[in-house]
N, C-alpha and C positions, 0 to 999 in steps of 0.2 A: 686591515680587517678589525683590529681592536678599536680603532677610532670609530668605525661604524657602530659597534656595539655600545661604545660610550655615548655616541650621539643618540642612539635609540633609547638607552636608559635615561639620559638627561631629558629627552623629549617626553617620555612617559611620566617622569617625576614632575615635570613642569606643567603638563596638561593632564592631571589625574582623572578628572571627570570625563573628558573626551576620550581618553585611553580606555577607561573602564567601560564606557558605552560601546566602543569599537570591539573590545575583547568579548563582552557579553553578547553582542550581536553576532560575532563570528562563531561563538560557542553555540548559540541558539540555531544558527544556520546549519552547522555541522550536525547537531543533534536531530534537527528536522530531516535533513537529508538521509541520515542513517536509519531513522525510524520509517520513513517512506520506503527506502530500499528494502528493509526487512519485511515490511508488509507486502510489497509487490512480489518479493521472492517467495514468501509463504503462499500467497494466493496462486502463483503460477506453478507451484510444486505440490499442491495438496494431494494429488492422486498418484504421485510417482512411486509410491510403495507397492503398487500393483505390478504384476509381471508384464502385462500388456497395457500399460497406462496410455500409450499412444493410440490405442484403439477404443478408448472410452468416449462415448457420446452422451449427450444429455437430451432427453425428450421433454418437451414442455407442452402444456395445454394452454390454449388461449380461450378464455371464456367469452362467449358472445353475449350471454345474459348478464346484466349488471348485478343481479342478485347474488351471484356467486363470487363476485370480486370483493377483495378486502382492501380498504384504504385506497381505492381507486386503481389498484393493481389487478389487471385481468389476466396475468400470466402466472401459471402454477407449475412447479417442477414435478407434480404428482400426475400419474396417468393411470389408466385402468389396467387391470391384470391381464386382459386379453392382448394388450400391446406387446408384452413379452413373447407371447406365442406367435404373433404375427411377424416379429423380427427374427425368429429362429430360421 
């Protein structure tokens, strides 16, 4: 086992640039993986603080008229007040 570590250290010292590129690439890959995981975990759990979070739904409006759309997006998370009365 000691000879394996000796070989590893010798190889790293012999090929410094190649080893540095590999270590930096590995560190960057791990960092990207962790950040993406944290983002996805946050997005999937944003409403779990509510008691009945599994019963939360989102109502969206789709605008037919292009005048109400912003930046080419015709879907809005806002709805009229009467929608709440209709859902009761």
